[in-house]
N, CA, C and O atoms as a Tripos MOL2 file, in Angstrom:
@<TRIPOS>MOLECULE
protein
  292   291    73     0     0
PROTEIN
NO_CHARGES

@<TRIPOS>ATOM
      1 N         124.2090  118.7930  110.0860 N.3       1 MET1
      2 CA        123.0860  118.4030  109.2570 C.3       1 MET1
      3 C         122.8780  116.8970  109.3910 C.2       1 MET1
      4 O         123.8430  116.1350  109.4600 O.2       1 MET1
      5 N         121.6340  116.4790  109.4270 N.am      2 ALA2
      6 CA        121.3010  115.0560  109.5570 C.3       2 ALA2
      7 C         120.6350  114.5670  108.2760 C.2       2 ALA2
      8 O         119.8650  115.2890  107.6430 O.2       2 ALA2
      9 N         120.9430  113.3390  107.9120 N.am      3 THR3
     10 CA        120.3840  112.7400  106.7060 C.3       3 THR3
     11 C         119.6620  111.4520  107.0640 C.2       3 THR3
     12 O         120.2410  110.5630  107.6890 O.2       3 THR3
     13 N         118.3850  111.3500  106.6660 N.am      4 ASP4
     14 CA        117.6440  110.1020  106.8370 C.3       4 ASP4
     15 C         118.1010  109.1070  105.7870 C.2       4 ASP4
     16 O         118.3440  109.4700  104.6360 O.2       4 ASP4
     17 N         118.2170  107.8550  106.1910 N.am      5 VAL5
     18 CA        118.4820  106.7620  105.2610 C.3       5 VAL5
     19 C         117.1750  105.9830  105.1580 C.2       5 VAL5
     20 O         116.7150  105.4040  106.1420 O.2       5 VAL5
     21 N         116.5770  105.9700  103.9680 N.am      6 ASN6
     22 CA        115.2620  105.3780  103.7650 C.3       6 ASN6
     23 C         115.3390  104.0570  103.0100 C.2       6 ASN6
     24 O         116.2770  103.8010  102.2560 O.2       6 ASN6
     25 N         114.3260  103.2280  103.2350 N.am      7 ALA7
     26 CA        114.2080  101.9610  102.4980 C.3       7 ALA7
     27 C         113.8750  102.2730  101.0460 C.2       7 ALA7
     28 O         112.9990  103.0930  100.7730 O.2       7 ALA7
     29 N         114.5580  101.6330  100.1230 N.am      8 HIS8
     30 CA        114.2490  101.8430   98.7060 C.3       8 HIS8
     31 C         113.3190  100.7660   98.1620 C.2       8 HIS8
     32 O         112.9220  100.8080   96.9970 O.2       8 HIS8
     33 N         112.9720   99.7970   99.0170 N.am      9 ILE9
     34 CA        112.0260   98.7420   98.6560 C.3       9 ILE9
     35 C         111.2080   98.3710   99.8990 C.2       9 ILE9
     36 O         111.6040   98.6770  101.0240 O.2       9 ILE9
     37 N         110.0810   97.7180   99.6890 N.am     10 THR10
     38 CA        109.3150   97.1400  100.7830 C.3      10 THR10
     39 C         109.9090   95.7740  101.0830 C.2      10 THR10
     40 O         110.1710   94.9990  100.1630 O.2      10 THR10
     41 N         110.1250   95.4700  102.3540 N.am     11 GLY11
     42 CA        110.7080   94.1840  102.7070 C.3      11 GLY11
     43 C         110.8370   94.0280  104.2100 C.2      11 GLY11
     44 O         110.1360   94.6800  104.9840 O.2      11 GLY11
     45 N         111.7420   93.1530  104.6060 N.am     12 THR12
     46 CA        111.9980   92.8600  106.0140 C.3      12 THR12
     47 C         113.4490   93.2040  106.3180 C.2      12 THR12
     48 O         114.3420   92.9320  105.5160 O.2      12 THR12
     49 N         113.6770   93.8010  107.4810 N.am     13 VAL13
     50 CA        115.0450   94.1110  107.9080 C.3      13 VAL13
     51 C         115.7280   92.7880  108.2380 C.2      13 VAL13
     52 O         115.3890   92.1320  109.2230 O.2      13 VAL13
     53 N         116.6880   92.4060  107.4090 N.am     14 TRP14
     54 CA        117.3940   91.1420  107.6070 C.3      14 TRP14
     55 C         118.5510   91.3240  108.5800 C.2      14 TRP14
     56 O         118.7530   90.5000  109.4730 O.2      14 TRP14
     57 N         119.3230   92.4170  108.4050 N.am     15 LYS15
     58 CA        120.4660   92.6590  109.2810 C.3      15 LYS15
     59 C         120.7720   94.1500  109.3340 C.2      15 LYS15
     60 O         120.7400   94.8440  108.3180 O.2      15 LYS15
     61 N         121.0730   94.6280  110.5470 N.am     16 ILE16
     62 CA        121.5250   96.0050  110.7360 C.3      16 ILE16
     63 C         123.0400   95.9480  110.8760 C.2      16 ILE16
     64 O         123.5640   95.2980  111.7800 O.2      16 ILE16
     65 N         123.7360   96.6290  109.9780 N.am     17 GLU17
     66 CA        125.1940   96.5500  109.9010 C.3      17 GLU17
     67 C         125.9140   97.6630  110.6480 C.2      17 GLU17
     68 O         127.1360   97.7740  110.5570 O.2      17 GLU17
     69 N         125.1780   98.4880  111.3830 N.am     18 THR18
     70 CA        125.7680   99.6240  112.0820 C.3      18 THR18
     71 C         125.0560   99.8370  113.4050 C.2      18 THR18
     72 O         124.0780   99.1490  113.7010 O.2      18 THR18
     73 N         125.5310  100.7760  114.1990 N.am     19 ALA19
     74 CA        124.9190  101.0820  115.4940 C.3      19 ALA19
     75 C         125.0620  102.5760  115.7780 C.2      19 ALA19
     76 O         125.8770  103.2610  115.1600 O.2      19 ALA19
     77 N         124.2630  103.0670  116.7150 N.am     20 VAL20
     78 CA        124.3440  104.4750  117.1140 C.3      20 VAL20
     79 C         125.7610  104.7720  117.5910 C.2      20 VAL20
     80 O         126.3350  104.0260  118.3840 O.2      20 VAL20
     81 N         126.3100  105.8730  117.0940 N.am     21 GLY21
     82 CA        127.6570  106.2940  117.4710 C.3      21 GLY21
     83 C         128.7480  105.8000  116.5390 C.2      21 GLY21
     84 O         129.8980  106.2270  116.6470 O.2      21 GLY21
     85 N         128.3980  104.9030  115.6230 N.am     22 GLN22
     86 CA        129.3930  104.3530  114.6950 C.3      22 GLN22
     87 C         129.6060  105.2940  113.5110 C.2      22 GLN22
     88 O         128.6500  105.8270  112.9500 O.2      22 GLN22
     89 N         130.8610  105.4900  113.1430 N.am     23 ALA23
     90 CA        131.1910  106.2860  111.9610 C.3      23 ALA23
     91 C         130.9630  105.4470  110.7110 C.2      23 ALA23
     92 O         131.3110  104.2660  110.6780 O.2      23 ALA23
     93 N         130.3800  106.0540  109.6890 N.am     24 VAL24
     94 CA        130.1680  105.3870  108.4020 C.3      24 VAL24
     95 C         130.6790  106.2940  107.2920 C.2      24 VAL24
     96 O         130.7700  107.5110  107.4530 O.2      24 VAL24
     97 N         131.0040  105.6870  106.1810 N.am     25 HIS25
     98 CA        131.4610  106.4270  105.0040 C.3      25 HIS25
     99 C         130.4440  106.2520  103.8830 C.2      25 HIS25
    100 O         129.7570  105.2330  103.8060 O.2      25 HIS25
    101 N         130.3580  107.2390  103.0300 N.am     26 GLU26
    102 CA        129.4540  107.1600  101.8930 C.3      26 GLU26
    103 C         129.6890  105.8450  101.1480 C.2      26 GLU26
    104 O         130.8220  105.5160  100.7990 O.2      26 GLU26
    105 N         128.6110  105.0990  100.9100 N.am     27 GLY27
    106 CA        128.7010  103.8310  100.1910 C.3      27 GLY27
    107 C         128.7970  102.6020  101.0870 C.2      27 GLY27
    108 O         128.6590  101.4780  100.6060 O.2      27 GLY27
    109 N         129.0340  102.8040  102.4000 N.am     28 ASP28
    110 CA        129.0520  101.6650  103.3280 C.3      28 ASP28
    111 C         127.6600  101.0460  103.4190 C.2      28 ASP28
    112 O         126.6590  101.7620  103.4050 O.2      28 ASP28
    113 N         127.5950   99.7280  103.5110 N.am     29 THR29
    114 CA        126.3180   99.0580  103.7440 C.3      29 THR29
    115 C         125.9470   99.2550  105.2040 C.2      29 THR29
    116 O         126.7190   98.9180  106.1010 O.2      29 THR29
    117 N         124.7360   99.8130  105.4420 N.am     30 VAL30
    118 CA        124.2950  100.0730  106.8090 C.3      30 VAL30
    119 C         123.1480   99.1530  107.2380 C.2      30 VAL30
    120 O         122.9910   98.8640  108.4250 O.2      30 VAL30
    121 N         122.3620   98.7020  106.2860 N.am     31 VAL31
    122 CA        121.2370   97.8060  106.5600 C.3      31 VAL31
    123 C         121.0930   96.8570  105.3710 C.2      31 VAL31
    124 O         121.3650   97.2340  104.2310 O.2      31 VAL31
    125 N         120.6660   95.6350  105.6440 N.am     32 ILE32
    126 CA        120.3460   94.7010  104.5700 C.3      32 ILE32
    127 C         118.8710   94.3460  104.7020 C.2      32 ILE32
    128 O         118.4250   93.8570  105.7400 O.2      32 ILE32
    129 N         118.1220   94.6020  103.6280 N.am     33 LEU33
    130 CA        116.7100   94.2480  103.5860 C.3      33 LEU33
    131 C         116.5370   92.9690  102.7800 C.2      33 LEU33
    132 O         117.3160   92.6820  101.8710 O.2      33 LEU33
    133 N         115.5160   92.2150  103.1210 N.am     34 GLU34
    134 CA        115.1740   91.0190  102.3520 C.3      34 GLU34
    135 C         113.8210   91.2640  101.7100 C.2      34 GLU34
    136 O         112.8620   91.6480  102.3780 O.2      34 GLU34
    137 N         113.7570   91.0370  100.4050 N.am     35 SER35
    138 CA        112.5190   91.1970   99.6560 C.3      35 SER35
    139 C         112.4910   90.1480   98.5600 C.2      35 SER35
    140 O         113.4450   90.0170   97.7930 O.2      35 SER35
    141 N         111.4160   89.4130   98.4870 N.am     36 MET36
    142 CA        111.2480   88.3510   97.4740 C.3      36 MET36
    143 C         112.4480   87.4020   97.4720 C.2      36 MET36
    144 O         112.9570   87.0240   96.4170 O.2      36 MET36
    145 N         112.8860   87.0270   98.6760 N.am     37 LYS37
    146 CA        113.9850   86.0810   98.8880 C.3      37 LYS37
    147 C         115.3360   86.5910   98.3760 C.2      37 LYS37
    148 O         116.2550   85.8040   98.1500 O.2      37 LYS37
    149 N         115.4500   87.8970   98.1950 N.am     38 MET38
    150 CA        116.7120   88.5020   97.7720 C.3      38 MET38
    151 C         117.1800   89.4630   98.8520 C.2      38 MET38
    152 O         116.3710   90.1720   99.4500 O.2      38 MET38
    153 N         118.4900   89.4900   99.1060 N.am     39 GLU39
    154 CA        119.0660   90.4300  100.0610 C.3      39 GLU39
    155 C         119.4620   91.7020   99.3140 C.2      39 GLU39
    156 O         120.1910   91.6510   98.3230 O.2      39 GLU39
    157 N         118.9750   92.8350   99.8000 N.am     40 MET40
    158 CA        119.2160   94.1190   99.1520 C.3      40 MET40
    159 C         119.9350   95.0520  100.1260 C.2      40 MET40
    160 O         119.3400   95.4720  101.1190 O.2      40 MET40
    161 N         121.2070   95.3860   99.8630 N.am     41 PRO41
    162 CA        121.9250   96.2840  100.7700 C.3      41 PRO41
    163 C         121.4460   97.7270  100.6400 C.2      41 PRO41
    164 O         121.1380   98.2020   99.5470 O.2      41 PRO41
    165 N         121.3920   98.4090  101.7790 N.am     42 ILE42
    166 CA        121.1040   99.8430  101.8200 C.3      42 ILE42
    167 C         122.4230  100.5200  102.1890 C.2      42 ILE42
    168 O         123.0300  100.1920  103.2090 O.2      42 ILE42
    169 N         122.8590  101.4570  101.3620 N.am     43 GLU43
    170 CA        124.1550  102.1050  101.5660 C.3      43 GLU43
    171 C         123.9900  103.5010  102.1570 C.2      43 GLU43
    172 O         122.9880  104.1790  101.9260 O.2      43 GLU43
    173 N         124.9920  103.9110  102.9200 N.am     44 ALA44
    174 CA        125.0070  105.2660  103.4730 C.3      44 ALA44
    175 C         125.1250  106.2680  102.3220 C.2      44 ALA44
    176 O         126.0210  106.1350  101.4880 O.2      44 ALA44
    177 N         124.2400  107.2670  102.2590 N.am     45 PRO45
    178 CA        124.3090  108.2560  101.1880 C.3      45 PRO45
    179 C         125.3700  109.3270  101.4350 C.2      45 PRO45
    180 O         125.6670  110.1270  100.5480 O.2      45 PRO45
    181 N         125.9450  109.3390  102.6550 N.am     46 CYS46
    182 CA        126.9330  110.3380  103.0200 C.3      46 CYS46
    183 C         127.8190  109.7740  104.1310 C.2      46 CYS46
    184 O         127.5100  108.7340  104.7120 O.2      46 CYS46
    185 N         128.9040  110.4550  104.4160 N.am     47 SER47
    186 CA        129.7670  110.0770  105.5370 C.3      47 SER47
    187 C         129.3100  110.8110  106.7850 C.2      47 SER47
    188 O         128.7980  111.9270  106.7080 O.2      47 SER47
    189 N         129.4980  110.1790  107.9350 N.am     48 GLY48
    190 CA        129.1280  110.8030  109.1990 C.3      48 GLY48
    191 C         129.0420  109.7770  110.3050 C.2      48 GLY48
    192 O         129.6810  108.7270  110.2470 O.2      48 GLY48
    193 N         128.2430  110.0900  111.3180 N.am     49 THR49
    194 CA        128.0680  109.2190  112.4710 C.3      49 THR49
    195 C         126.5860  108.8640  112.5960 C.2      49 THR49
    196 O         125.7240  109.7370  112.4880 O.2      49 THR49
    197 N         126.2960  107.5960  112.8200 N.am     50 VAL50
    198 CA        124.9100  107.1530  112.9940 C.3      50 VAL50
    199 C         124.3870  107.7440  114.3020 C.2      50 VAL50
    200 O         124.9340  107.4780  115.3730 O.2      50 VAL50
    201 N         123.3250  108.5480  114.2090 N.am     51 SER51
    202 CA        122.7830  109.1980  115.4000 C.3      51 SER51
    203 C         121.4950  108.5440  115.8910 C.2      51 SER51
    204 O         121.0890  108.7420  117.0360 O.2      51 SER51
    205 N         120.8500  107.7580  115.0140 N.am     52 GLU52
    206 CA        119.5960  107.1150  115.4060 C.3      52 GLU52
    207 C         119.3370  105.9120  114.5140 C.2      52 GLU52
    208 O         119.5110  105.9840  113.2980 O.2      52 GLU52
    209 N         118.9200  104.8010  115.1250 N.am     53 VAL53
    210 CA        118.4710  103.6230  114.3750 C.3      53 VAL53
    211 C         116.9900  103.4720  114.6850 C.2      53 VAL53
    212 O         116.6060  103.3230  115.8450 O.2      53 VAL53
    213 N         116.1570  103.5110  113.6510 N.am     54 ARG54
    214 CA        114.7060  103.5420  113.8450 C.3      54 ARG54
    215 C         114.0260  102.1970  113.5890 C.2      54 ARG54
    216 O         112.7970  102.1230  113.5800 O.2      54 ARG54
    217 N         114.7980  101.1460  113.3840 N.am     55 ILE55
    218 CA        114.2520   99.8430  113.0280 C.3      55 ILE55
    219 C         114.8900   98.7550  113.8740 C.2      55 ILE55
    220 O         115.8700   98.9890  114.5820 O.2      55 ILE55
    221 N         114.3150   97.5550  113.7880 N.am     56 LYS56
    222 CA        114.8680   96.3780  114.4580 C.3      56 LYS56
    223 C         114.9510   95.2500  113.4420 C.2      56 LYS56
    224 O         114.1740   95.2080  112.4880 O.2      56 LYS56
    225 N         115.8960   94.3330  113.6470 N.am     57 GLU57
    226 CA        115.9950   93.1760  112.7570 C.3      57 GLU57
    227 C         114.6900   92.3820  112.8330 C.2      57 GLU57
    228 O         114.1300   92.1780  113.9100 O.2      57 GLU57
    229 N         114.2250   91.9410  111.6690 N.am     58 GLY58
    230 CA        112.9840   91.1850  111.5810 C.3      58 GLY58
    231 C         111.7600   92.0500  111.3330 C.2      58 GLY58
    232 O         110.6780   91.5300  111.0630 O.2      58 GLY58
    233 N         111.9200   93.3670  111.4230 N.am     59 GLN59
    234 CA        110.8080   94.2980  111.2330 C.3      59 GLN59
    235 C         110.4710   94.4490  109.7560 C.2      59 GLN59
    236 O         111.3670   94.4820  108.9130 O.2      59 GLN59
    237 N         109.1950   94.5390  109.4450 N.am     60 SER60
    238 CA        108.7610   94.8370  108.0810 C.3      60 SER60
    239 C         108.8260   96.3370  107.8620 C.2      60 SER60
    240 O         108.4620   97.1150  108.7430 O.2      60 SER60
    241 N         109.2950   96.7490  106.6740 N.am     61 VAL61
    242 CA        109.3800   98.1570  106.3270 C.3      61 VAL61
    243 C         108.7720   98.3830  104.9490 C.2      61 VAL61
    244 O         108.6860   97.4660  104.1320 O.2      61 VAL61
    245 N         108.3570   99.6090  104.7110 N.am     62 THR62
    246 CA        107.7940   99.9600  103.4120 C.3      62 THR62
    247 C         108.7450  100.8860  102.6700 C.2      62 THR62
    248 O         109.5920  101.5420  103.2760 O.2      62 THR62
    249 N         108.5970  100.9300  101.3660 N.am     63 GLU63
    250 CA        109.4300  101.8080  100.5420 C.3      63 GLU63
    251 C         109.3080  103.2420  101.0250 C.2      63 GLU63
    252 O         108.2000  103.7450  101.2120 O.2      63 GLU63
    253 N         110.4490  103.9090  101.2280 N.am     64 GLY64
    254 CA        110.4780  105.2940  101.6750 C.3      64 GLY64
    255 C         110.5250  105.4680  103.1790 C.2      64 GLY64
    256 O         110.7050  106.5840  103.6650 O.2      64 GLY64
    257 N         110.3630  104.3730  103.9360 N.am     65 GLN65
    258 CA        110.3770  104.4610  105.3960 C.3      65 GLN65
    259 C         111.7770  104.7650  105.9020 C.2      65 GLN65
    260 O         112.7380  104.1350  105.4600 O.2      65 GLN65
    261 N         111.9170  105.7360  106.8360 N.am     66 PRO66
    262 CA        113.2470  106.0240  107.4070 C.3      66 PRO66
    263 C         113.7570  104.8340  108.2270 C.2      66 PRO66
    264 O         113.0340  104.2830  109.0570 O.2      66 PRO66
    265 N         115.0020  104.4510  107.9830 N.am     67 LEU67
    266 CA        115.6120  103.3270  108.6870 C.3      67 LEU67
    267 C         116.5660  103.7990  109.7720 C.2      67 LEU67
    268 O         116.5800  103.2590  110.8790 O.2      67 LEU67
    269 N         117.3680  104.8160  109.4440 N.am     68 LEU68
    270 CA        118.2970  105.3800  110.4170 C.3      68 LEU68
    271 C         118.6640  106.7860  110.0040 C.2      68 LEU68
    272 O         118.3190  107.2450  108.9150 O.2      68 LEU68
    273 N         119.3800  107.4720  110.9030 N.am     69 VAL69
    274 CA        119.7750  108.8660  110.6630 C.3      69 VAL69
    275 C         121.2860  108.9690  110.7940 C.2      69 VAL69
    276 O         121.8790  108.4310  111.7280 O.2      69 VAL69
    277 N         121.9050  109.6710  109.8390 N.am     70 ILE70
    278 CA        123.3490  109.9130  109.8700 C.3      70 ILE70
    279 C         123.5710  111.4020  110.0660 C.2      70 ILE70
    280 O         123.0750  112.2280  109.3000 O.2      70 ILE70
    281 N         124.3320  111.7290  111.1130 N.am     71 ALA71
    282 CA        124.7440  113.1190  111.3420 C.3      71 ALA71
    283 C         126.0200  113.3410  110.5350 C.2      71 ALA71
    284 O         127.0500  112.7250  110.8070 O.2      71 ALA71
    285 N         125.9450  114.2170  109.5500 N.am     72 GLU72
    286 CA        127.0770  114.4510  108.6660 C.3      72 GLU72
    287 C         128.1740  115.2420  109.3730 C.2      72 GLU72
    288 O         127.9220  116.0650  110.2520 O.2      72 GLU72
    289 N         129.4210  114.9490  108.9390 N.am     73 GLY73
    290 CA        130.5320  115.7250  109.4680 C.3      73 GLY73
    291 C         131.5320  114.8930  110.2190 C.2      73 GLY73
    292 O         132.5240  115.4230  110.7200 O.2      73 GLY73
@<TRIPOS>BOND
     1     1     2 1
     2     2     3 1
     3     3     4 2
     4     3     5 am
     5     5     6 1
     6     6     7 1
     7     7     8 2
     8     7     9 am
     9     9    10 1
    10    10    11 1
    11    11    12 2
    12    11    13 am
    13    13    14 1
    14    14    15 1
    15    15    16 2
    16    15    17 am
    17    17    18 1
    18    18    19 1
    19    19    20 2
    20    19    21 am
    21    21    22 1
    22    22    23 1
    23    23    24 2
    24    23    25 am
    25    25    26 1
    26    26    27 1
    27    27    28 2
    28    27    29 am
    29    29    30 1
    30    30    31 1
    31    31    32 2
    32    31    33 am
    33    33    34 1
    34    34    35 1
    35    35    36 2
    36    35    37 am
    37    37    38 1
    38    38    39 1
    39    39    40 2
    40    39    41 am
    41    41    42 1
    42    42    43 1
    43    43    44 2
    44    43    45 am
    45    45    46 1
    46    46    47 1
    47    47    48 2
    48    47    49 am
    49    49    50 1
    50    50    51 1
    51    51    52 2
    52    51    53 am
    53    53    54 1
    54    54    55 1
    55    55    56 2
    56    55    57 am
    57    57    58 1
    58    58    59 1
    59    59    60 2
    60    59    61 am
    61    61    62 1
    62    62    63 1
    63    63    64 2
    64    63    65 am
    65    65    66 1
    66    66    67 1
    67    67    68 2
    68    67    69 am
    69    69    70 1
    70    70    71 1
    71    71    72 2
    72    71    73 am
    73    73    74 1
    74    74    75 1
    75    75    76 2
    76    75    77 am
    77    77    78 1
    78    78    79 1
    79    79    80 2
    80    79    81 am
    81    81    82 1
    82    82    83 1
    83    83    84 2
    84    83    85 am
    85    85    86 1
    86    86    87 1
    87    87    88 2
    88    87    89 am
    89    89    90 1
    90    90    91 1
    91    91    92 2
    92    91    93 am
    93    93    94 1
    94    94    95 1
    95    95    96 2
    96    95    97 am
    97    97    98 1
    98    98    99 1
    99    99   100 2
   100    99   101 am
   101   101   102 1
   102   102   103 1
   103   103   104 2
   104   103   105 am
   105   105   106 1
   106   106   107 1
   107   107   108 2
   108   107   109 am
   109   109   110 1
   110   110   111 1
   111   111   112 2
   112   111   113 am
   113   113   114 1
   114   114   115 1
   115   115   116 2
   116   115   117 am
   117   117   118 1
   118   118   119 1
   119   119   120 2
   120   119   121 am
   121   121   122 1
   122   122   123 1
   123   123   124 2
   124   123   125 am
   125   125   126 1
   126   126   127 1
   127   127   128 2
   128   127   129 am
   129   129   130 1
   130   130   131 1
   131   131   132 2
   132   131   133 am
   133   133   134 1
   134   134   135 1
   135   135   136 2
   136   135   137 am
   137   137   138 1
   138   138   139 1
   139   139   140 2
   140   139   141 am
   141   141   142 1
   142   142   143 1
   143   143   144 2
   144   143   145 am
   145   145   146 1
   146   146   147 1
   147   147   148 2
   148   147   149 am
   149   149   150 1
   150   150   151 1
   151   151   152 2
   152   151   153 am
   153   153   154 1
   154   154   155 1
   155   155   156 2
   156   155   157 am
   157   157   158 1
   158   158   159 1
   159   159   160 2
   160   159   161 am
   161   161   162 1
   162   162   163 1
   163   163   164 2
   164   163   165 am
   165   165   166 1
   166   166   167 1
   167   167   168 2
   168   167   169 am
   169   169   170 1
   170   170   171 1
   171   171   172 2
   172   171   173 am
   173   173   174 1
   174   174   175 1
   175   175   176 2
   176   175   177 am
   177   177   178 1
   178   178   179 1
   179   179   180 2
   180   179   181 am
   181   181   182 1
   182   182   183 1
   183   183   184 2
   184   183   185 am
   185   185   186 1
   186   186   187 1
   187   187   188 2
   188   187   189 am
   189   189   190 1
   190   190   191 1
   191   191   192 2
   192   191   193 am
   193   193   194 1
   194   194   195 1
   195   195   196 2
   196   195   197 am
   197   197   198 1
   198   198   199 1
   199   199   200 2
   200   199   201 am
   201   201   202 1
   202   202   203 1
   203   203   204 2
   204   203   205 am
   205   205   206 1
   206   206   207 1
   207   207   208 2
   208   207   209 am
   209   209   210 1
   210   210   211 1
   211   211   212 2
   212   211   213 am
   213   213   214 1
   214   214   215 1
   215   215   216 2
   216   215   217 am
   217   217   218 1
   218   218   219 1
   219   219   220 2
   220   219   221 am
   221   221   222 1
   222   222   223 1
   223   223   224 2
   224   223   225 am
   225   225   226 1
   226   226   227 1
   227   227   228 2
   228   227   229 am
   229   229   230 1
   230   230   231 1
   231   231   232 2
   232   231   233 am
   233   233   234 1
   234   234   235 1
   235   235   236 2
   236   235   237 am
   237   237   238 1
   238   238   239 1
   239   239   240 2
   240   239   241 am
   241   241   242 1
   242   242   243 1
   243   243   244 2
   244   243   245 am
   245   245   246 1
   246   246   247 1
   247   247   248 2
   248   247   249 am
   249   249   250 1
   250   250   251 1
   251   251   252 2
   252   251   253 am
   253   253   254 1
   254   254   255 1
   255   255   256 2
   256   255   257 am
   257   257   258 1
   258   258   259 1
   259   259   260 2
   260   259   261 am
   261   261   262 1
   262   262   263 1
   263   263   264 2
   264   263   265 am
   265   265   266 1
   266   266   267 1
   267   267   268 2
   268   267   269 am
   269   269   270 1
   270   270   271 1
   271   271   272 2
   272   271   273 am
   273   273   274 1
   274   274   275 1
   275   275   276 2
   276   275   277 am
   277   277   278 1
   278   278   279 1
   279   279   280 2
   280   279   281 am
   281   281   282 1
   282   282   283 1
   283   283   284 2
   284   283   285 am
   285   285   286 1
   286   286   287 1
   287   287   288 2
   288   287   289 am
   289   289   290 1
   290   290   291 1
   291   291   292 2
@<TRIPOS>SUBSTRUCTURE
     1 MET1         2 RESIDUE 1 A MET
     2 ALA2         6 RESIDUE 1 A ALA
     3 THR3        10 RESIDUE 1 A THR
     4 ASP4        14 RESIDUE 1 A ASP
     5 VAL5        18 RESIDUE 1 A VAL
     6 ASN6        22 RESIDUE 1 A ASN
     7 ALA7        26 RESIDUE 1 A ALA
     8 HIS8        30 RESIDUE 1 A HIS
     9 ILE9        34 RESIDUE 1 A ILE
    10 THR10       38 RESIDUE 1 A THR
    11 GLY11       42 RESIDUE 1 A GLY
    12 THR12       46 RESIDUE 1 A THR
    13 VAL13       50 RESIDUE 1 A VAL
    14 TRP14       54 RESIDUE 1 A TRP
    15 LYS15       58 RESIDUE 1 A LYS
    16 ILE16       62 RESIDUE 1 A ILE
    17 GLU17       66 RESIDUE 1 A GLU
    18 THR18       70 RESIDUE 1 A THR
    19 ALA19       74 RESIDUE 1 A ALA
    20 VAL20       78 RESIDUE 1 A VAL
    21 GLY21       82 RESIDUE 1 A GLY
    22 GLN22       86 RESIDUE 1 A GLN
    23 ALA23       90 RESIDUE 1 A ALA
    24 VAL24       94 RESIDUE 1 A VAL
    25 HIS25       98 RESIDUE 1 A HIS
    26 GLU26      102 RESIDUE 1 A GLU
    27 GLY27      106 RESIDUE 1 A GLY
    28 ASP28      110 RESIDUE 1 A ASP
    29 THR29      114 RESIDUE 1 A THR
    30 VAL30      118 RESIDUE 1 A VAL
    31 VAL31      122 RESIDUE 1 A VAL
    32 ILE32      126 RESIDUE 1 A ILE
    33 LEU33      130 RESIDUE 1 A LEU
    34 GLU34      134 RESIDUE 1 A GLU
    35 SER35      138 RESIDUE 1 A SER
    36 MET36      142 RESIDUE 1 A MET
    37 LYS37      146 RESIDUE 1 A LYS
    38 MET38      150 RESIDUE 1 A MET
    39 GLU39      154 RESIDUE 1 A GLU
    40 MET40      158 RESIDUE 1 A MET
    41 PRO41      162 RESIDUE 1 A PRO
    42 ILE42      166 RESIDUE 1 A ILE
    43 GLU43      170 RESIDUE 1 A GLU
    44 ALA44      174 RESIDUE 1 A ALA
    45 PRO45      178 RESIDUE 1 A PRO
    46 CYS46      182 RESIDUE 1 A CYS
    47 SER47      186 RESIDUE 1 A SER
    48 GLY48      190 RESIDUE 1 A GLY
    49 THR49      194 RESIDUE 1 A THR
    50 VAL50      198 RESIDUE 1 A VAL
    51 SER51      202 RESIDUE 1 A SER
    52 GLU52      206 RESIDUE 1 A GLU
    53 VAL53      210 RESIDUE 1 A VAL
    54 ARG54      214 RESIDUE 1 A ARG
    55 ILE55      218 RESIDUE 1 A ILE
    56 LYS56      222 RESIDUE 1 A LYS
    57 GLU57      226 RESIDUE 1 A GLU
    58 GLY58      230 RESIDUE 1 A GLY
    59 GLN59      234 RESIDUE 1 A GLN
    60 SER60      238 RESIDUE 1 A SER
    61 VAL61      242 RESIDUE 1 A VAL
    62 THR62      246 RESIDUE 1 A THR
    63 GLU63      250 RESIDUE 1 A GLU
    64 GLY64      254 RESIDUE 1 A GLY
    65 GLN65      258 RESIDUE 1 A GLN
    66 PRO66      262 RESIDUE 1 A PRO
    67 LEU67      266 RESIDUE 1 A LEU
    68 LEU68      270 RESIDUE 1 A LEU
    69 VAL69      274 RESIDUE 1 A VAL
    70 ILE70      278 RESIDUE 1 A ILE
    71 ALA71      282 RESIDUE 1 A ALA
    72 GLU72      286 RESIDUE 1 A GLU
    73 GLY73      290 RESIDUE 1 A GLY
């Protein structure tokens, strides 16, 4: 099963903390967004392996936009 990790705010991708093929655990910071001069961490909602990164650092994103995909298991 795959889980999308979505932006919870509109902002700019400040830093991507993971890569395709990397194992992550529930609660790990996977992306940091910047909004209104504040850094907002996006955490993995589940444990698994990052199967797709859909964004680039410096990219603008909107609330609800998929940022990456985690293959659970």
